[in-house]
C-alpha positions as CSV (number, residue, x, y, z in Angstrom):
1,X,16.0,-11.2,-36.7
2,X,13.9,-8.5,-35.2
3,X,10.2,-7.5,-35.0
4,X,8.9,-3.9,-35.2
5,X,7.2,-2.7,-32.0
6,X,5.3,0.5,-31.4
7,X,4.8,3.6,-33.5
8,X,8.4,4.9,-33.1
9,X,9.7,2.0,-35.2
10,X,11.8,0.5,-32.4
11,X,13.1,-3.0,-32.9
12,X,12.7,-5.8,-30.4
13,X,14.8,-8.9,-31.0
14,X,12.6,-12.0,-31.3
15,X,15.1,-13.8,-29.0
16,X,14.3,-11.2,-26.3
17,X,10.5,-11.9,-26.7
18,X,11.2,-15.6,-26.5
19,X,13.1,-15.2,-23.2
20,X,10.4,-12.9,-21.8
21,X,7.7,-15.3,-22.9
22,X,9.5,-18.2,-21.2
23,X,9.6,-16.5,-17.8
24,X,6.1,-15.2,-18.1
25,X,4.7,-18.6,-19.0
26,X,6.7,-20.4,-16.3
27,X,5.7,-18.0,-13.6
28,X,2.0,-17.8,-14.5
29,X,1.7,-21.6,-14.8
30,X,3.3,-22.0,-11.4
31,X,6.3,-24.0,-12.8
32,X,8.4,-21.2,-11.3
33,X,7.4,-19.9,-7.9
34,X,8.8,-17.0,-5.8
35,X,12.1,-18.0,-4.3
36,X,12.9,-20.6,-6.9
37,X,16.5,-20.6,-8.2
38,X,16.8,-20.5,-11.9
39,X,19.1,-22.8,-14.0
40,X,22.5,-21.4,-14.8
41,X,22.8,-18.7,-17.5
42,X,24.5,-21.3,-19.8
43,X,21.7,-23.9,-19.3
44,X,19.0,-21.3,-20.0
45,X,20.7,-20.0,-23.1
46,X,21.1,-23.5,-24.5
47,X,17.5,-24.4,-23.6
48,X,16.0,-21.3,-25.2
49,X,18.3,-21.2,-28.2
50,X,19.5,-17.7,-27.6
51,X,22.8,-16.0,-27.0
52,X,24.0,-15.5,-23.4
53,X,24.5,-11.7,-23.8
54,X,20.8,-11.3,-24.9
55,X,19.6,-13.6,-22.1
56,X,21.7,-11.6,-19.6
57,X,20.2,-8.3,-20.9
58,X,16.6,-9.6,-20.6
59,X,17.2,-11.0,-17.1
60,X,18.7,-7.7,-15.9
61,X,15.6,-5.9,-17.2
62,X,13.3,-8.4,-15.4
63,X,15.4,-7.8,-12.3
64,X,14.8,-4.1,-12.5
65,X,11.1,-4.7,-13.0
66,X,11.0,-6.8,-9.8
67,X,10.2,-10.1,-11.6
68,X,13.6,-11.7,-11.0
69,X,16.1,-11.3,-8.1
70,X,19.7,-11.5,-9.4
71,X,22.1,-12.1,-6.5
72,X,25.8,-11.8,-7.6
73,X,27.7,-14.9,-6.7
74,X,24.5,-16.8,-5.8
75,X,22.5,-16.9,-9.0
76,X,19.1,-15.7,-10.2
77,X,15.8,-16.3,-8.4
78,X,12.1,-15.6,-9.0
79,X,11.1,-12.6,-7.0
80,X,8.0,-12.0,-5.0
81,X,5.4,-9.6,-6.4
82,X,6.4,-6.0,-5.7
83,X,3.4,-3.9,-4.9
84,X,5.4,-0.8,-5.2
85,X,6.5,-1.6,-8.7
86,X,2.9,-2.5,-9.7
87,X,1.6,0.8,-8.3
88,X,4.3,2.7,-10.3
89,X,3.2,1.0,-13.5
90,X,-0.5,1.7,-12.9
91,X,0.2,5.3,-12.0
92,X,2.3,5.8,-15.1
93,X,-0.5,4.4,-17.2
94,X,-3.4,6.1,-15.5
95,X,-1.9,9.5,-15.4
96,X,-1.9,9.5,-19.2
97,X,-5.7,9.3,-19.1
98,X,-7.8,12.5,-18.6
99,X,-10.4,10.8,-16.4
100,X,-7.9,8.7,-14.5
101,X,-8.6,10.1,-11.0
102,X,-12.4,9.6,-11.3
103,X,-11.9,6.1,-12.5
104,X,-9.5,5.3,-9.7
105,X,-11.9,6.7,-7.1
106,X,-14.7,4.5,-8.5
107,X,-12.4,1.5,-8.4
108,X,-11.4,2.4,-4.8
109,X,-15.1,2.5,-3.7
110,X,-15.8,-0.9,-5.4
111,X,-12.7,-2.5,-3.7
112,X,-13.3,-1.1,-0.3
113,X,-17.0,-1.9,-0.2
114,X,-16.3,-5.5,-0.8
115,X,-13.2,-5.6,1.4
116,X,-15.1,-4.2,4.4
117,X,-17.7,-6.9,4.2
118,X,-14.9,-9.5,4.2
119,X,-13.1,-7.7,7.0
120,X,-16.1,-8.0,9.2
121,X,-15.8,-11.8,8.9
122,X,-12.1,-12.3,8.6
123,X,-10.4,-9.5,10.6
124,X,-8.2,-10.8,13.4
125,X,-7.6,-9.0,16.7
126,X,-4.3,-7.7,15.2
127,X,-6.3,-6.3,12.3
128,X,-8.8,-4.5,14.5
129,X,-5.9,-3.1,16.6
130,X,-4.2,-1.8,13.5
131,X,-7.4,-0.1,12.2
132,X,-7.9,1.4,15.7
133,X,-4.3,2.7,15.7
134,X,-4.8,4.2,12.3
135,X,-8.0,5.9,13.4
136,X,-6.3,7.4,16.4
137,X,-3.5,8.7,14.2
138,X,-6.1,10.2,11.9
139,X,-7.7,12.2,14.8
140,X,-4.2,13.5,15.9
141,X,-3.2,14.8,12.5
142,X,-6.2,16.8,11.4
143,X,-4.2,20.0,11.2
144,X,-1.4,18.5,9.0
145,X,-2.5,17.8,5.4
146,X,0.6,15.6,4.7
147,X,0.5,13.5,7.8
148,X,-3.3,13.6,7.9
149,X,-3.6,12.4,4.4
150,X,-1.2,9.6,5.1
151,X,-3.2,8.6,8.2
152,X,-6.4,8.6,6.2
153,X,-4.9,6.4,3.5
154,X,-3.4,4.0,6.1
155,X,-6.8,3.7,7.8
156,X,-8.5,2.6,4.6
157,X,-5.7,0.3,3.5
158,X,-5.8,-1.4,6.9
159,X,-9.4,-2.2,6.3
160,X,-8.7,-3.6,2.8
161,X,-5.8,-5.8,4.2
162,X,-8.1,-7.0,7.0
163,X,-10.2,-8.6,4.3
164,X,-7.3,-11.1,3.7
165,X,-8.3,-11.1,0.0
166,X,-5.1,-11.3,-2.0
167,X,-6.8,-10.0,-5.1
168,X,-8.5,-7.0,-3.5
169,X,-5.3,-6.1,-1.6
170,X,-3.2,-6.3,-4.8
171,X,-5.7,-4.2,-6.7
172,X,-5.7,-1.6,-4.0
173,X,-2.0,-1.4,-3.8
174,X,-1.9,-1.0,-7.5
175,X,-3.7,2.3,-7.2
176,X,-2.2,3.3,-3.9
177,X,0.1,6.1,-5.2
178,X,-2.9,8.0,-6.7
179,X,-5.0,7.3,-3.6
180,X,-2.4,8.7,-1.2
181,X,-2.1,11.8,-3.4
182,X,-5.8,12.2,-3.4
183,X,-6.1,11.9,0.4
184,X,-3.4,14.6,0.9
185,X,-5.1,17.0,-1.6
186,X,-8.5,16.6,0.0
187,X,-7.0,17.4,3.4
188,X,-5.5,20.6,2.0
189,X,-8.9,21.5,0.5
190,X,-10.7,21.0,3.9
191,X,-7.9,22.2,6.2
192,X,-9.6,25.5,7.2
193,X,-13.1,24.1,7.7
194,X,-13.6,22.8,11.3
195,X,-17.1,21.4,10.7
196,X,-15.8,19.4,7.8
197,X,-12.9,18.0,9.9
198,X,-15.3,17.0,12.7
199,X,-17.7,15.3,10.4
200,X,-14.8,13.6,8.6
201,X,-13.5,12.1,11.9
202,X,-17.0,11.0,13.0
203,X,-17.7,9.2,9.7
204,X,-14.4,7.2,10.1
205,X,-15.4,6.4,13.7
206,X,-18.7,5.0,12.6
207,X,-16.9,2.8,10.0
208,X,-14.5,1.5,12.6
209,X,-17.2,0.7,15.1
210,X,-19.2,-1.2,12.6
211,X,-16.1,-3.3,11.8
212,X,-15.6,-4.0,15.5
213,X,-19.2,-5.2,15.7
214,X,-18.5,-7.5,12.8
215,X,-21.7,-6.3,11.1
216,X,-20.9,-6.5,7.3
217,X,-24.1,-4.8,6.1
218,X,-23.8,-2.0,8.6
219,X,-20.1,-1.5,7.9
220,X,-20.8,-1.4,4.2
221,X,-23.6,1.2,4.8
222,X,-21.4,3.3,7.0
223,X,-18.6,3.2,4.4
224,X,-21.0,4.3,1.7
225,X,-22.2,7.1,3.9
226,X,-18.6,8.1,4.6
227,X,-17.8,8.4,0.9
228,X,-21.0,10.4,0.2
229,X,-20.4,12.7,3.2
230,X,-16.8,13.2,2.1
231,X,-17.8,14.1,-1.5
232,X,-20.5,16.6,-0.3
233,X,-18.3,18.3,2.3
234,X,-15.4,18.6,-0.2
235,X,-17.9,20.1,-2.7
236,X,-19.0,22.7,-0.2
237,X,-15.5,23.5,0.8
238,X,-14.4,24.1,-2.9
239,X,-17.5,26.3,-3.5
240,X,-16.7,28.3,-0.3
241,X,-13.1,28.7,-1.3
242,X,-14.1,30.0,-4.7
243,X,-16.6,32.5,-3.2
244,X,-13.9,33.7,-0.8
245,X,-11.5,34.1,-3.6
246,X,-14.1,36.0,-5.6
247,X,-14.8,38.3,-2.7
248,X,-11.2,39.1,-2.2
249,X,-10.8,39.9,-5.9
250,X,-13.8,42.3,-5.8
251,X,-12.4,44.0,-2.7
252,X,-9.1,44.6,-4.4
253,X,-10.8,45.9,-7.5
254,X,-12.9,48.3,-5.4
255,X,-9.8,49.7,-3.7
256,X,-8.2,50.6,-7.0
């Protein structure tokens, strides 16, 4: 027996939904934890009242999604959450929305502003050292949009992870693909503007120093200023680029 799903009229077996629901409920309730070995295929099929071929198909799908870890010859286990997979799903969903990037950037600001407060209280020496290393890499890659964008992203994610908030970290990783792309694109936009690059580095330095001081309020303020400065400088850079492009077009027209 099947149930209609979606506008395309595809059919999803009720048995498959039952199997999926079983794993979802068991994992969410804590009855099954990461690393737990599942009962044998035969036992699960009998327990759920479904055929083994259908059970096997659903389990393979869950393995591909990173929910289960099927090891040939050893059995099936509950997998640990895969941030990369989560990010892929979020990216796939968000890229279908017209205002996705604006929404993601607002979410980023909300996550980082809370994370930096927590980081000032919870950051370990290793966390501080990691943030400092990321800042150093950021200053050394100002002329390379790809590496510079990655360094910028790693600086910010190091701050979020220094918060030691599993929820904030998971949320940040979920939008990481779009954030990294945004960092690289912004670096390309400001690549030929030395004053922007200098201000960009200084604002990161102020954020880092506030974290070192362990001053949550100051760190939050510096981060807010960093976001505001970045937005304004990028706006000026885009305007300047358009003006330059317009001037070049006019010059070409005049030469004709």
